[in-house]
C-alpha positions as CSV (number, residue, x, y, z in Angstrom):
1,M,11.1,16.5,15.6
2,F,7.6,15.8,17.0
3,E,8.6,16.7,20.5
4,F,9.8,20.1,19.2
5,L,6.6,20.7,17.2
6,D,4.5,19.7,20.1
7,K,5.6,22.9,22.0
8,F,3.7,25.0,19.4
9,M,0.6,22.8,19.1
10,P,-2.7,23.3,21.0
11,G,-2.7,19.7,22.2
12,I,-6.3,19.0,21.3
13,L,-6.3,15.2,22.0
14,E,-4.1,15.6,25.1
15,S,-6.6,17.9,26.6
16,L,-9.1,15.1,26.4
17,L,-6.9,12.0,27.0
18,P,-3.5,11.6,28.6
19,R,-0.6,10.3,26.5
20,A,0.4,6.8,27.8
21,S,2.5,5.5,25.0
22,S,5.9,6.5,23.5
23,Y,4.4,7.3,20.1
24,A,1.2,9.1,21.3
25,V,2.9,12.5,20.9
26,Q,3.4,11.8,17.2
27,I,-0.3,11.0,16.7
28,D,-1.3,14.1,18.6
29,V,1.0,16.5,16.7
30,L,-0.3,15.0,13.4
31,F,-3.9,15.4,14.5
32,D,-3.2,19.0,15.5
33,V,-1.5,19.8,12.1
34,I,-4.4,18.4,10.2
35,T,-7.0,20.1,12.3
36,I,-5.3,23.5,12.1
37,L,-4.8,23.4,8.3
38,V,-8.1,21.9,7.4
39,G,-9.9,24.1,9.9
40,F,-8.2,27.3,8.5
41,W,-9.5,26.6,5.0
42,F,-12.9,25.5,6.2
43,F,-13.6,28.7,8.1
44,L,-12.0,30.9,5.4
45,V,-14.0,29.4,2.6
46,L,-17.2,29.3,4.7
47,G,-16.8,32.9,5.7
48,Y,-16.0,34.0,2.2
49,F,-19.0,32.1,0.9
50,F,-21.4,33.8,3.3
51,Y,-19.8,37.2,2.5
52,L,-20.5,36.6,-1.2
53,I,-24.1,35.6,-0.5
54,F,-24.7,38.8,1.5
55,R,-22.6,41.1,-0.8
56,Y,-24.2,40.0,-4.0
57,R,-27.7,39.3,-2.8
58,Q,-30.7,40.3,-4.9
59,R,-31.5,44.0,-4.7
60,D,-33.8,46.3,-6.6
61,G,-32.1,48.2,-9.4
62,H,-29.2,45.8,-9.7
63,K,-29.0,43.5,-12.7
64,A,-27.3,40.1,-12.3
65,E,-24.1,39.7,-14.3
66,Y,-23.0,36.4,-15.9
67,I,-19.4,35.6,-15.1
68,S,-17.7,33.0,-17.4
69,G,-14.5,32.7,-15.4
70,E,-12.3,32.9,-18.5
71,T,-10.4,36.1,-17.8
72,H,-7.0,35.9,-16.1
73,K,-8.2,37.7,-13.0
74,Q,-11.2,35.5,-12.6
75,K,-9.0,32.4,-12.9
76,Q,-6.7,33.6,-10.2
77,A,-9.6,33.4,-7.7
78,I,-9.4,29.6,-8.2
79,E,-5.7,29.0,-9.1
80,I,-4.2,30.9,-6.1
81,P,-6.2,29.0,-3.4
82,H,-5.6,25.8,-5.3
83,Y,-1.8,26.1,-5.1
84,L,-2.0,27.1,-1.5
85,I,-4.1,24.1,-0.7
86,L,-1.5,21.9,-2.5
87,V,1.2,23.4,-0.2
88,C,-1.0,22.5,2.8
89,D,-1.4,18.9,1.4
90,V,2.3,18.5,1.3
91,A,2.6,19.9,4.9
92,I,0.2,17.1,5.9
93,I,1.6,14.3,3.8
94,I,5.2,14.6,5.1
95,P,4.4,14.2,8.9
96,T,1.8,11.5,8.0
97,F,4.5,9.4,6.2
98,L,6.9,9.9,9.1
99,V,4.4,8.8,11.7
100,W,3.3,5.8,9.6
101,F,7.0,4.8,9.2
102,N,7.9,5.3,12.8
103,I,4.9,3.2,14.1
104,K,4.3,0.6,11.4
105,I,7.7,0.1,9.7
106,D,10.5,1.0,12.2
107,V,9.5,-1.5,14.8
108,P,11.9,-1.6,17.8
109,P,13.0,-5.0,19.2
110,P,10.6,-6.0,22.1
111,D,11.5,-6.5,25.7
112,E,8.3,-8.5,26.2
113,E,5.4,-9.9,24.2
114,V,1.7,-10.3,24.8
115,R,-1.0,-12.3,22.9
116,I,-4.4,-10.7,22.4
117,V,-7.4,-12.7,21.4
118,A,-10.7,-11.0,20.5
119,Q,-14.1,-12.8,20.5
120,Q,-17.7,-11.9,20.9
121,W,-17.7,-10.1,23.3
122,A,-14.6,-10.3,25.4
123,W,-10.8,-9.9,25.3
124,T,-8.4,-12.7,26.3
125,F,-4.8,-11.7,27.2
126,Y,-1.9,-14.0,27.4
127,H,1.0,-12.6,29.5
128,A,4.4,-14.2,29.7
129,G,5.0,-15.6,33.2
130,E,8.1,-15.3,35.3
131,D,10.2,-17.0,32.6
132,K,9.5,-13.9,30.4
133,V,8.7,-16.2,27.4
134,L,5.3,-16.2,25.8
135,G,3.8,-19.5,24.8
136,T,5.0,-21.6,27.7
137,E,3.2,-23.3,30.6
138,D,3.6,-20.5,33.0
139,D,1.7,-18.0,30.8
140,I,-0.8,-15.9,32.7
141,V,-4.2,-15.8,31.0
142,S,-6.7,-13.2,31.9
143,V,-10.1,-12.0,30.6
144,N,-10.6,-8.3,30.0
145,E,-7.5,-7.3,31.9
146,L,-4.1,-6.5,30.3
147,H,-1.3,-6.1,32.8
148,I,1.9,-4.5,31.5
149,K,5.1,-2.9,32.9
150,N,5.8,0.8,32.5
151,N,8.7,1.9,30.3
152,T,8.9,-1.5,28.6
153,Q,8.8,-2.1,24.9
154,Y,6.0,-4.6,24.0
155,S,5.2,-6.5,20.9
156,Y,1.6,-7.7,20.7
157,H,0.1,-10.4,18.5
158,L,-3.6,-9.8,17.8
159,E,-6.1,-12.3,16.5
160,S,-9.8,-12.9,16.4
161,K,-11.8,-16.1,17.1
162,D,-15.0,-15.2,15.2
163,V,-15.7,-11.8,13.5
164,M,-13.7,-8.7,12.8
165,H,-12.9,-6.6,16.0
166,N,-10.7,-3.6,16.6
167,F,-8.2,-3.4,19.5
168,S,-8.4,0.2,20.6
169,V,-6.4,1.8,23.5
170,P,-7.3,5.5,23.4
171,V,-4.5,6.6,25.8
172,F,-2.0,4.8,23.5
173,R,-3.5,6.4,20.4
174,L,-3.6,2.8,19.2
175,K,-6.3,1.2,17.0
176,Q,-5.7,-2.1,15.2
177,D,-8.2,-4.4,13.4
178,A,-8.4,-8.0,14.6
179,I,-9.2,-10.2,11.5
180,P,-10.3,-13.9,11.7
181,G,-7.6,-16.2,10.4
182,R,-4.8,-13.7,10.7
183,V,-2.3,-12.8,13.4
184,I,-1.4,-9.1,13.3
185,S,1.6,-7.9,15.2
186,G,2.3,-4.4,16.5
187,H,4.1,-2.6,19.3
188,F,3.7,-0.1,22.1
189,K,5.7,1.2,24.9
190,P,3.8,2.5,28.0
191,I,5.1,5.6,29.6
192,L,2.4,6.4,32.2
193,E,1.3,4.3,35.1
194,G,-2.4,3.9,35.7
195,E,-5.6,2.0,34.8
196,W,-7.1,2.8,31.4
197,D,-9.9,1.7,29.0
198,I,-9.5,-0.8,26.2
199,Q,-12.3,-0.7,23.6
200,C,-13.5,-2.6,20.6
201,A,-13.8,0.0,17.8
202,E,-15.4,-2.3,15.2
203,M,-19.1,-3.2,15.1
204,C,-19.0,-6.9,16.0
205,G,-22.5,-7.8,17.0
206,V,-25.3,-6.9,19.4
207,A,-23.0,-6.6,22.5
208,H,-20.3,-4.6,20.7
209,G,-21.0,-1.6,23.0
210,I,-20.1,-3.5,26.2
211,M,-17.0,-5.2,24.8
212,G,-14.6,-3.3,27.0
213,A,-11.5,-4.2,29.0
214,R,-8.9,-2.5,31.2
215,I,-5.2,-2.1,30.9
216,F,-3.1,-1.9,34.0
217,I,0.3,-0.1,33.6
218,K,2.4,-0.7,36.7
219,S,5.9,0.0,37.9
220,E,8.5,-2.8,37.6
221,A,8.2,-3.7,41.3
222,E,4.4,-3.8,41.2
223,H,4.4,-5.8,37.9
224,N,6.9,-8.3,39.2
225,A,4.7,-8.8,42.3
226,W,1.7,-9.4,40.1
227,L,3.7,-11.9,38.1
228,A,4.8,-13.7,41.2
229,A,1.2,-13.8,42.6
230,N,-0.4,-15.1,39.3
231,T,2.2,-17.2,37.5
232,P,0.8,-20.7,37.4
233,A,2.7,-23.9,37.9
234,T,0.5,-26.1,35.7
235,S,-1.8,-24.9,32.9
236,D,-3.7,-22.0,31.4
237,T,-6.9,-23.3,32.9
238,G,-5.4,-23.0,36.4
239,T,-4.2,-19.6,35.5
240,L,-7.7,-18.3,34.8
241,A,-8.8,-19.5,38.1
242,I,-5.8,-18.0,39.9
243,V,-6.3,-14.6,38.2
244,N,-10.1,-14.5,38.9
245,Q,-9.5,-15.7,42.5
246,N,-6.9,-12.9,43.1
247,R,-9.2,-10.3,41.6
248,S,-12.1,-11.4,43.7
249,Q,-9.9,-11.3,46.8
250,E,-8.7,-7.7,45.9
251,K,-12.4,-6.6,45.6
252,K,-13.2,-8.2,49.0
253,D,-10.3,-6.4,50.6
254,R,-11.3,-3.0,49.1
255,N,-14.9,-3.6,50.3
256,N,-13.8,-4.6,53.8
257,G,-11.4,-1.6,53.9
């Protein structure tokens, strides 16, 4: 349905940000529907408002007439737009419910899982190691870097160590609050390889503006190579050192190249 509707939509968000998740098209279509319907009534009412101001402005020789709005014709000026706006509301509510159901309720079974921990002012990501099981000794822990495989269904488990944060991935059209004391689960399926921004979209302190991270979406071969290079044999502490060491080596190689 949404793929069909997308053919007739202007693609406002897509013109600014690529779609990198399987449900991004649904968010984009809903955004376009709301923008078109609300924008239509906004400019229509605004234009008619200024027309009335100009048409019935004060002029010499014209006496102002008091209109009570009690006649049937006068009431129609309110009733007809009111019913039309209700129709538009229904046109917005239906796709809104479908998008909400598809993303929040109808959660597909995951192929892999990631744990995301927010704190002032950094993101910590726990990736399953080569055993593909999250919460074991070979988990890969990285700070401000999330590495995932393209065309793979992920389930994420989001939590906060201190204050409220918001896990925002604009190319996924994903925003989810991280609340202290709670673990909130969600899902995404990346469909576009590349390196993109992760943001905190909730004011969380003086360094909120620099609480950014990066998400790396790689092919299966590239992701498996990253797993093999970073999966630890001992503990999470060793993992952090391995990841940081590898990233430093990559930067050195790029500088030398």
